[in-house]
PDB file with one MODEL, atoms N, CA, C and O in Angstrom:
MODEL        1
ATOM      1  N   MET A   1      19.312  -7.200  15.481  1.00  0.00           N
ATOM      2  CA  MET A   1      19.135  -8.180  14.441  1.00  0.00           C
ATOM      3  C   MET A   1      19.047  -9.569  15.057  1.00  0.00           C
ATOM      4  O   MET A   1      19.851  -9.919  15.921  1.00  0.00           O
ATOM      5  N   ARG A   2      18.107 -10.333  14.633  1.00  0.00           N
ATOM      6  CA  ARG A   2      17.923 -11.677  15.168  1.00  0.00           C
ATOM      7  C   ARG A   2      18.806 -12.664  14.429  1.00  0.00           C
ATOM      8  O   ARG A   2      19.082 -12.506  13.240  1.00  0.00           O
ATOM      9  N   ASP A   3      19.240 -13.674  15.143  1.00  0.00           N
ATOM     10  CA  ASP A   3      20.021 -14.735  14.522  1.00  0.00           C
ATOM     11  C   ASP A   3      19.137 -15.499  13.550  1.00  0.00           C
ATOM     12  O   ASP A   3      17.910 -15.444  13.629  1.00  0.00           O
ATOM     13  N   LYS A   4      19.780 -16.213  12.632  1.00  0.00           N
ATOM     14  CA  LYS A   4      19.027 -17.013  11.676  1.00  0.00           C
ATOM     15  C   LYS A   4      18.212 -18.105  12.373  1.00  0.00           C
ATOM     16  O   LYS A   4      17.323 -18.704  11.769  1.00  0.00           O
ATOM     17  N   ASP A   5      18.518 -18.356  13.632  1.00  0.00           N
ATOM     18  CA  ASP A   5      17.814 -19.373  14.409  1.00  0.00           C
ATOM     19  C   ASP A   5      16.643 -18.781  15.191  1.00  0.00           C
ATOM     20  O   ASP A   5      16.102 -19.434  16.083  1.00  0.00           O
ATOM     21  N   GLY A   6      16.252 -17.568  14.868  1.00  0.00           N
ATOM     22  CA  GLY A   6      15.131 -16.936  15.549  1.00  0.00           C
ATOM     23  C   GLY A   6      15.476 -16.364  16.905  1.00  0.00           C
ATOM     24  O   GLY A   6      14.586 -16.096  17.712  1.00  0.00           O
ATOM     25  N   GLY A   7      16.760 -16.174  17.165  1.00  0.00           N
ATOM     26  CA  GLY A   7      17.172 -15.573  18.433  1.00  0.00           C
ATOM     27  C   GLY A   7      17.582 -16.575  19.498  1.00  0.00           C
ATOM     28  O   GLY A   7      17.851 -16.190  20.636  1.00  0.00           O
ATOM     29  N   LEU A   8      17.633 -17.856  19.148  1.00  0.00           N
ATOM     30  CA  LEU A   8      17.975 -18.883  20.134  1.00  0.00           C
ATOM     31  C   LEU A   8      19.365 -18.665  20.718  1.00  0.00           C
ATOM     32  O   LEU A   8      19.547 -18.722  21.934  1.00  0.00           O
ATOM     33  N   ILE A   9      20.339 -18.416  19.855  1.00  0.00           N
ATOM     34  CA  ILE A   9      21.708 -18.232  20.350  1.00  0.00           C
ATOM     35  C   ILE A   9      21.785 -17.031  21.274  1.00  0.00           C
ATOM     36  O   ILE A   9      22.410 -17.091  22.332  1.00  0.00           O
ATOM     37  N   GLU A  10      21.153 -15.950  20.876  1.00  0.00           N
ATOM     38  CA  GLU A  10      21.146 -14.752  21.721  1.00  0.00           C
ATOM     39  C   GLU A  10      20.492 -15.036  23.068  1.00  0.00           C
ATOM     40  O   GLU A  10      20.970 -14.577  24.106  1.00  0.00           O
ATOM     41  N   SER A  11      19.414 -15.784  23.050  1.00  0.00           N
ATOM     42  CA  SER A  11      18.725 -16.124  24.301  1.00  0.00           C
ATOM     43  C   SER A  11      19.598 -16.980  25.204  1.00  0.00           C
ATOM     44  O   SER A  11      19.681 -16.735  26.408  1.00  0.00           O
ATOM     45  N   LEU A  12      20.250 -17.982  24.627  1.00  0.00           N
ATOM     46  CA  LEU A  12      21.137 -18.840  25.419  1.00  0.00           C
ATOM     47  C   LEU A  12      22.288 -18.029  25.996  1.00  0.00           C
ATOM     48  O   LEU A  12      22.652 -18.199  27.160  1.00  0.00           O
ATOM     49  N   ARG A  13      22.861 -17.145  25.181  1.00  0.00           N
ATOM     50  CA  ARG A  13      23.964 -16.296  25.639  1.00  0.00           C
ATOM     51  C   ARG A  13      23.516 -15.416  26.798  1.00  0.00           C
ATOM     52  O   ARG A  13      24.228 -15.292  27.795  1.00  0.00           O
ATOM     53  N   GLU A  14      22.353 -14.812  26.674  1.00  0.00           N
ATOM     54  CA  GLU A  14      21.844 -13.931  27.734  1.00  0.00           C
ATOM     55  C   GLU A  14      21.520 -14.713  29.002  1.00  0.00           C
ATOM     56  O   GLU A  14      21.783 -14.233  30.105  1.00  0.00           O
ATOM     57  N   LEU A  15      20.953 -15.906  28.863  1.00  0.00           N
ATOM     58  CA  LEU A  15      20.689 -16.742  30.041  1.00  0.00           C
ATOM     59  C   LEU A  15      21.986 -17.094  30.755  1.00  0.00           C
ATOM     60  O   LEU A  15      22.055 -17.081  31.984  1.00  0.00           O
ATOM     61  N   GLY A  16      23.015 -17.409  29.968  1.00  0.00           N
ATOM     62  CA  GLY A  16      24.322 -17.702  30.556  1.00  0.00           C
ATOM     63  C   GLY A  16      24.894 -16.512  31.296  1.00  0.00           C
ATOM     64  O   GLY A  16      25.458 -16.663  32.380  1.00  0.00           O
ATOM     65  N   LYS A  17      24.750 -15.317  30.712  1.00  0.00           N
ATOM     66  CA  LYS A  17      25.259 -14.101  31.349  1.00  0.00           C
ATOM     67  C   LYS A  17      24.488 -13.794  32.626  1.00  0.00           C
ATOM     68  O   LYS A  17      25.087 -13.442  33.642  1.00  0.00           O
ATOM     69  N   LEU A  18      23.176 -13.923  32.583  1.00  0.00           N
ATOM     70  CA  LEU A  18      22.362 -13.668  33.780  1.00  0.00           C
ATOM     71  C   LEU A  18      22.687 -14.656  34.894  1.00  0.00           C
ATOM     72  O   LEU A  18      22.789 -14.276  36.060  1.00  0.00           O
ATOM     73  N   ALA A  19      22.847 -15.920  34.532  1.00  0.00           N
ATOM     74  CA  ALA A  19      23.205 -16.929  35.540  1.00  0.00           C
ATOM     75  C   ALA A  19      24.548 -16.583  36.163  1.00  0.00           C
ATOM     76  O   ALA A  19      24.713 -16.686  37.379  1.00  0.00           O
ATOM     77  N   LEU A  20      25.507 -16.173  35.341  1.00  0.00           N
ATOM     78  CA  LEU A  20      26.825 -15.784  35.842  1.00  0.00           C
ATOM     79  C   LEU A  20      26.709 -14.616  36.806  1.00  0.00           C
ATOM     80  O   LEU A  20      27.313 -14.631  37.878  1.00  0.00           O
ATOM     81  N   MET A  21      25.936 -13.606  36.433  1.00  0.00           N
ATOM     82  CA  MET A  21      25.770 -12.416  37.267  1.00  0.00           C
ATOM     83  C   MET A  21      25.095 -12.730  38.599  1.00  0.00           C
ATOM     84  O   MET A  21      25.295 -12.025  39.588  1.00  0.00           O
ATOM     85  N   ASN A  22      24.290 -13.796  38.614  1.00  0.00           N
ATOM     86  CA  ASN A  22      23.575 -14.182  39.831  1.00  0.00           C
ATOM     87  C   ASN A  22      24.282 -15.295  40.605  1.00  0.00           C
ATOM     88  O   ASN A  22      23.716 -15.865  41.538  1.00  0.00           O
ATOM     89  N   GLY A  23      25.517 -15.602  40.213  1.00  0.00           N
ATOM     90  CA  GLY A  23      26.294 -16.596  40.943  1.00  0.00           C
ATOM     91  C   GLY A  23      25.884 -18.025  40.692  1.00  0.00           C
ATOM     92  O   GLY A  23      26.315 -18.925  41.413  1.00  0.00           O
ATOM     93  N   LYS A  24      25.063 -18.257  39.686  1.00  0.00           N
ATOM     94  CA  LYS A  24      24.645 -19.618  39.339  1.00  0.00           C
ATOM     95  C   LYS A  24      25.609 -20.139  38.277  1.00  0.00           C
ATOM     96  O   LYS A  24      25.284 -20.208  37.092  1.00  0.00           O
ATOM     97  N   LEU A  25      26.792 -20.500  38.735  1.00  0.00           N
ATOM     98  CA  LEU A  25      27.908 -20.782  37.842  1.00  0.00           C
ATOM     99  C   LEU A  25      27.694 -22.026  36.994  1.00  0.00           C
ATOM    100  O   LEU A  25      28.008 -22.013  35.803  1.00  0.00           O
ATOM    101  N   GLU A  26      27.175 -23.087  37.566  1.00  0.00           N
ATOM    102  CA  GLU A  26      26.945 -24.312  36.794  1.00  0.00           C
ATOM    103  C   GLU A  26      25.896 -24.072  35.714  1.00  0.00           C
ATOM    104  O   GLU A  26      26.029 -24.574  34.598  1.00  0.00           O
ATOM    105  N   ALA A  27      24.857 -23.311  36.037  1.00  0.00           N
ATOM    106  CA  ALA A  27      23.824 -22.989  35.043  1.00  0.00           C
ATOM    107  C   ALA A  27      24.429 -22.127  33.937  1.00  0.00           C
ATOM    108  O   ALA A  27      24.100 -22.304  32.764  1.00  0.00           O
ATOM    109  N   SER A  28      25.301 -21.206  34.300  1.00  0.00           N
ATOM    110  CA  SER A  28      25.961 -20.365  33.319  1.00  0.00           C
ATOM    111  C   SER A  28      26.795 -21.206  32.361  1.00  0.00           C
ATOM    112  O   SER A  28      26.763 -20.996  31.149  1.00  0.00           O
ATOM    113  N   VAL A  29      27.534 -22.149  32.906  1.00  0.00           N
ATOM    114  CA  VAL A  29      28.349 -23.039  32.074  1.00  0.00           C
ATOM    115  C   VAL A  29      27.468 -23.764  31.061  1.00  0.00           C
ATOM    116  O   VAL A  29      27.804 -23.824  29.878  1.00  0.00           O
ATOM    117  N   GLU A  30      26.356 -24.308  31.514  1.00  0.00           N
ATOM    118  CA  GLU A  30      25.476 -25.065  30.614  1.00  0.00           C
ATOM    119  C   GLU A  30      24.885 -24.181  29.518  1.00  0.00           C
ATOM    120  O   GLU A  30      24.853 -24.585  28.356  1.00  0.00           O
ATOM    121  N   GLU A  31      24.424 -22.998  29.864  1.00  0.00           N
ATOM    122  CA  GLU A  31      23.827 -22.097  28.868  1.00  0.00           C
ATOM    123  C   GLU A  31      24.874 -21.613  27.862  1.00  0.00           C
ATOM    124  O   GLU A  31      24.606 -21.557  26.662  1.00  0.00           O
ATOM    125  N   CYS A  32      26.055 -21.266  28.351  1.00  0.00           N
ATOM    126  CA  CYS A  32      27.113 -20.801  27.453  1.00  0.00           C
ATOM    127  C   CYS A  32      27.565 -21.917  26.517  1.00  0.00           C
ATOM    128  O   CYS A  32      27.788 -21.684  25.329  1.00  0.00           O
ATOM    129  N   LYS A  33      27.699 -23.121  27.049  1.00  0.00           N
ATOM    130  CA  LYS A  33      28.085 -24.247  26.208  1.00  0.00           C
ATOM    131  C   LYS A  33      27.023 -24.522  25.145  1.00  0.00           C
ATOM    132  O   LYS A  33      27.356 -24.882  24.016  1.00  0.00           O
ATOM    133  N   ALA A  34      25.764 -24.358  25.493  1.00  0.00           N
ATOM    134  CA  ALA A  34      24.691 -24.547  24.518  1.00  0.00           C
ATOM    135  C   ALA A  34      24.784 -23.499  23.410  1.00  0.00           C
ATOM    136  O   ALA A  34      24.624 -23.830  22.236  1.00  0.00           O
ATOM    137  N   ALA A  35      25.038 -22.255  23.765  1.00  0.00           N
ATOM    138  CA  ALA A  35      25.185 -21.195  22.764  1.00  0.00           C
ATOM    139  C   ALA A  35      26.358 -21.501  21.835  1.00  0.00           C
ATOM    140  O   ALA A  35      26.265 -21.296  20.625  1.00  0.00           O
ATOM    141  N   ILE A  36      27.446 -21.985  22.394  1.00  0.00           N
ATOM    142  CA  ILE A  36      28.642 -22.293  21.612  1.00  0.00           C
ATOM    143  C   ILE A  36      28.388 -23.475  20.676  1.00  0.00           C
ATOM    144  O   ILE A  36      28.937 -23.515  19.575  1.00  0.00           O
ATOM    145  N   ARG A  37      27.564 -24.437  21.099  1.00  0.00           N
ATOM    146  CA  ARG A  37      27.230 -25.559  20.213  1.00  0.00           C
ATOM    147  C   ARG A  37      26.549 -25.056  18.941  1.00  0.00           C
ATOM    148  O   ARG A  37      26.748 -25.623  17.866  1.00  0.00           O
ATOM    149  N   TYR A  38      25.755 -24.003  19.055  1.00  0.00           N
ATOM    150  CA  TYR A  38      25.071 -23.433  17.888  1.00  0.00           C
ATOM    151  C   TYR A  38      25.965 -22.481  17.100  1.00  0.00           C
ATOM    152  O   TYR A  38      25.832 -22.375  15.881  1.00  0.00           O
ATOM    153  N   ASP A  39      26.871 -21.791  17.780  1.00  0.00           N
ATOM    154  CA  ASP A  39      27.741 -20.821  17.115  1.00  0.00           C
ATOM    155  C   ASP A  39      29.085 -20.777  17.828  1.00  0.00           C
ATOM    156  O   ASP A  39      29.261 -20.056  18.810  1.00  0.00           O
ATOM    157  N   ASP A  40      30.032 -21.563  17.317  1.00  0.00           N
ATOM    158  CA  ASP A  40      31.340 -21.676  17.956  1.00  0.00           C
ATOM    159  C   ASP A  40      32.130 -20.369  17.913  1.00  0.00           C
ATOM    160  O   ASP A  40      33.116 -20.220  18.634  1.00  0.00           O
ATOM    161  N   ALA A  41      31.708 -19.426  17.078  1.00  0.00           N
ATOM    162  CA  ALA A  41      32.415 -18.147  16.962  1.00  0.00           C
ATOM    163  C   ALA A  41      31.848 -17.078  17.892  1.00  0.00           C
ATOM    164  O   ALA A  41      32.264 -15.921  17.814  1.00  0.00           O
ATOM    165  N   ASP A  42      30.912 -17.434  18.768  1.00  0.00           N
ATOM    166  CA  ASP A  42      30.277 -16.462  19.667  1.00  0.00           C
ATOM    167  C   ASP A  42      31.247 -16.098  20.786  1.00  0.00           C
ATOM    168  O   ASP A  42      31.357 -16.806  21.788  1.00  0.00           O
ATOM    169  N   PHE A  43      31.954 -14.971  20.595  1.00  0.00           N
ATOM    170  CA  PHE A  43      32.989 -14.594  21.557  1.00  0.00           C
ATOM    171  C   PHE A  43      32.419 -14.325  22.947  1.00  0.00           C
ATOM    172  O   PHE A  43      33.070 -14.626  23.947  1.00  0.00           O
ATOM    173  N   GLU A  44      31.211 -13.762  23.024  1.00  0.00           N
ATOM    174  CA  GLU A  44      30.643 -13.427  24.330  1.00  0.00           C
ATOM    175  C   GLU A  44      30.319 -14.691  25.134  1.00  0.00           C
ATOM    176  O   GLU A  44      30.517 -14.730  26.349  1.00  0.00           O
ATOM    177  N   ALA A  45      29.829 -15.703  24.458  1.00  0.00           N
ATOM    178  CA  ALA A  45      29.544 -16.971  25.139  1.00  0.00           C
ATOM    179  C   ALA A  45      30.847 -17.597  25.643  1.00  0.00           C
ATOM    180  O   ALA A  45      30.899 -18.119  26.757  1.00  0.00           O
ATOM    181  N   HIS A  46      31.904 -17.544  24.814  1.00  0.00           N
ATOM    182  CA  HIS A  46      33.209 -18.068  25.250  1.00  0.00           C
ATOM    183  C   HIS A  46      33.739 -17.268  26.438  1.00  0.00           C
ATOM    184  O   HIS A  46      34.270 -17.843  27.388  1.00  0.00           O
ATOM    185  N   LEU A  47      33.596 -15.952  26.388  1.00  0.00           N
ATOM    186  CA  LEU A  47      34.064 -15.106  27.485  1.00  0.00           C
ATOM    187  C   LEU A  47      33.335 -15.438  28.785  1.00  0.00           C
ATOM    188  O   LEU A  47      33.967 -15.639  29.822  1.00  0.00           O
ATOM    189  N   ASN A  48      32.015 -15.495  28.726  1.00  0.00           N
ATOM    190  CA  ASN A  48      31.242 -15.785  29.938  1.00  0.00           C
ATOM    191  C   ASN A  48      31.515 -17.193  30.455  1.00  0.00           C
ATOM    192  O   ASN A  48      31.550 -17.422  31.664  1.00  0.00           O
ATOM    193  N   LEU A  49      31.708 -18.134  29.536  1.00  0.00           N
ATOM    194  CA  LEU A  49      32.053 -19.498  29.954  1.00  0.00           C
ATOM    195  C   LEU A  49      33.402 -19.496  30.662  1.00  0.00           C
ATOM    196  O   LEU A  49      33.562 -20.140  31.699  1.00  0.00           O
ATOM    197  N   GLY A  50      34.369 -18.777  30.106  1.00  0.00           N
ATOM    198  CA  GLY A  50      35.676 -18.690  30.747  1.00  0.00           C
ATOM    199  C   GLY A  50      35.606 -18.070  32.129  1.00  0.00           C
ATOM    200  O   GLY A  50      36.270 -18.535  33.055  1.00  0.00           O
ATOM    201  N   ILE A  51      34.812 -17.029  32.274  1.00  0.00           N
ATOM    202  CA  ILE A  51      34.659 -16.374  33.579  1.00  0.00           C
ATOM    203  C   ILE A  51      33.984 -17.315  34.582  1.00  0.00           C
ATOM    204  O   ILE A  51      34.377 -17.378  35.747  1.00  0.00           O
ATOM    205  N   ALA A  52      32.970 -18.041  34.117  1.00  0.00           N
ATOM    206  CA  ALA A  52      32.305 -19.001  35.006  1.00  0.00           C
ATOM    207  C   ALA A  52      33.298 -20.063  35.468  1.00  0.00           C
ATOM    208  O   ALA A  52      33.339 -20.410  36.649  1.00  0.00           O
ATOM    209  N   TYR A  53      34.095 -20.576  34.536  1.00  0.00           N
ATOM    210  CA  TYR A  53      35.108 -21.572  34.909  1.00  0.00           C
ATOM    211  C   TYR A  53      36.117 -20.988  35.898  1.00  0.00           C
ATOM    212  O   TYR A  53      36.521 -21.673  36.838  1.00  0.00           O
ATOM    213  N   LEU A  54      36.529 -19.738  35.703  1.00  0.00           N
ATOM    214  CA  LEU A  54      37.450 -19.113  36.652  1.00  0.00           C
ATOM    215  C   LEU A  54      36.846 -19.079  38.048  1.00  0.00           C
ATOM    216  O   LEU A  54      37.514 -19.398  39.032  1.00  0.00           O
ATOM    217  N   ASN A  55      35.583 -18.690  38.126  1.00  0.00           N
ATOM    218  CA  ASN A  55      34.918 -18.624  39.430  1.00  0.00           C
ATOM    219  C   ASN A  55      34.741 -19.997  40.062  1.00  0.00           C
ATOM    220  O   ASN A  55      34.680 -20.120  41.285  1.00  0.00           O
ATOM    221  N   LEU A  56      34.659 -21.027  39.228  1.00  0.00           N
ATOM    222  CA  LEU A  56      34.568 -22.399  39.729  1.00  0.00           C
ATOM    223  C   LEU A  56      35.952 -22.991  40.016  1.00  0.00           C
ATOM    224  O   LEU A  56      36.079 -24.145  40.423  1.00  0.00           O
ATOM    225  N   LYS A  57      36.992 -22.164  39.792  1.00  0.00           N
ATOM    226  CA  LYS A  57      38.387 -22.581  39.978  1.00  0.00           C
ATOM    227  C   LYS A  57      38.776 -23.719  39.033  1.00  0.00           C
ATOM    228  O   LYS A  57      39.614 -24.556  39.369  1.00  0.00           O
ATOM    229  N   LYS A  58      38.164 -23.742  37.857  1.00  0.00           N
ATOM    230  CA  LYS A  58      38.485 -24.718  36.812  1.00  0.00           C
ATOM    231  C   LYS A  58      39.369 -24.001  35.785  1.00  0.00           C
ATOM    232  O   LYS A  58      38.960 -23.735  34.655  1.00  0.00           O
ATOM    233  N   TYR A  59      40.584 -23.703  36.221  1.00  0.00           N
ATOM    234  CA  TYR A  59      41.479 -22.859  35.446  1.00  0.00           C
ATOM    235  C   TYR A  59      41.876 -23.472  34.100  1.00  0.00           C
ATOM    236  O   TYR A  59      41.997 -22.763  33.102  1.00  0.00           O
ATOM    237  N   ASP A  60      42.077 -24.794  34.080  1.00  0.00           N
ATOM    238  CA  ASP A  60      42.461 -25.447  32.829  1.00  0.00           C
ATOM    239  C   ASP A  60      41.352 -25.350  31.781  1.00  0.00           C
ATOM    240  O   ASP A  60      41.630 -25.311  30.582  1.00  0.00           O
ATOM    241  N   GLN A  61      40.114 -25.311  32.228  1.00  0.00           N
ATOM    242  CA  GLN A  61      38.997 -25.181  31.303  1.00  0.00           C
ATOM    243  C   GLN A  61      38.757 -23.709  30.949  1.00  0.00           C
ATOM    244  O   GLN A  61      38.278 -23.406  29.856  1.00  0.00           O
ATOM    245  N   ALA A  62      39.080 -22.813  31.849  1.00  0.00           N
ATOM    246  CA  ALA A  62      38.859 -21.385  31.613  1.00  0.00           C
ATOM    247  C   ALA A  62      39.783 -20.835  30.538  1.00  0.00           C
ATOM    248  O   ALA A  62      39.356 -20.068  29.675  1.00  0.00           O
ATOM    249  N   GLU A  63      41.040 -21.226  30.594  1.00  0.00           N
ATOM    250  CA  GLU A  63      42.029 -20.638  29.699  1.00  0.00           C
ATOM    251  C   GLU A  63      41.667 -20.735  28.216  1.00  0.00           C
ATOM    252  O   GLU A  63      41.706 -19.711  27.535  1.00  0.00           O
ATOM    253  N   PRO A  64      41.317 -21.909  27.676  1.00  0.00           N
ATOM    254  CA  PRO A  64      41.016 -21.951  26.240  1.00  0.00           C
ATOM    255  C   PRO A  64      39.773 -21.121  25.866  1.00  0.00           C
ATOM    256  O   PRO A  64      39.695 -20.582  24.762  1.00  0.00           O
ATOM    257  N   GLU A  65      38.823 -21.025  26.772  1.00  0.00           N
ATOM    258  CA  GLU A  65      37.635 -20.220  26.485  1.00  0.00           C
ATOM    259  C   GLU A  65      37.986 -18.737  26.426  1.00  0.00           C
ATOM    260  O   GLU A  65      37.486 -18.003  25.574  1.00  0.00           O
ATOM    261  N   LEU A  66      38.840 -18.311  27.332  1.00  0.00           N
ATOM    262  CA  LEU A  66      39.239 -16.903  27.363  1.00  0.00           C
ATOM    263  C   LEU A  66      40.149 -16.554  26.179  1.00  0.00           C
ATOM    264  O   LEU A  66      40.080 -15.447  25.645  1.00  0.00           O
ATOM    265  N   VAL A  67      40.983 -17.481  25.782  1.00  0.00           N
ATOM    266  CA  VAL A  67      41.835 -17.267  24.611  1.00  0.00           C
ATOM    267  C   VAL A  67      40.976 -17.182  23.347  1.00  0.00           C
ATOM    268  O   VAL A  67      41.233 -16.356  22.471  1.00  0.00           O
ATOM    269  N   THR A  68      39.964 -18.032  23.258  1.00  0.00           N
ATOM    270  CA  THR A  68      39.066 -18.023  22.101  1.00  0.00           C
ATOM    271  C   THR A  68      38.278 -16.723  22.033  1.00  0.00           C
ATOM    272  O   THR A  68      38.044 -16.181  20.953  1.00  0.00           O
ATOM    273  N   ALA A  69      37.867 -16.228  23.208  1.00  0.00           N
ATOM    274  CA  ALA A  69      37.089 -14.980  23.247  1.00  0.00           C
ATOM    275  C   ALA A  69      37.934 -13.846  22.751  1.00  0.00           C
ATOM    276  O   ALA A  69      37.472 -12.707  22.702  1.00  0.00           O
TER     277      ALA A  69
ENDMDL
END
């Protein structure tokens, strides 16, 4: 099912996940944050953002994202 935005949130979420999987942590952070701006309840975007922050050793930023997820 496509989002009411034509799939934009899903695309941003997937780009964030792919960037994370490829070690492009800063790009992952940006894509996940963009997805969250459109849908703050997107648990997967929060999860991937938290994981990216953990890998960047930004623990204070990771914790609230992981708790939200």
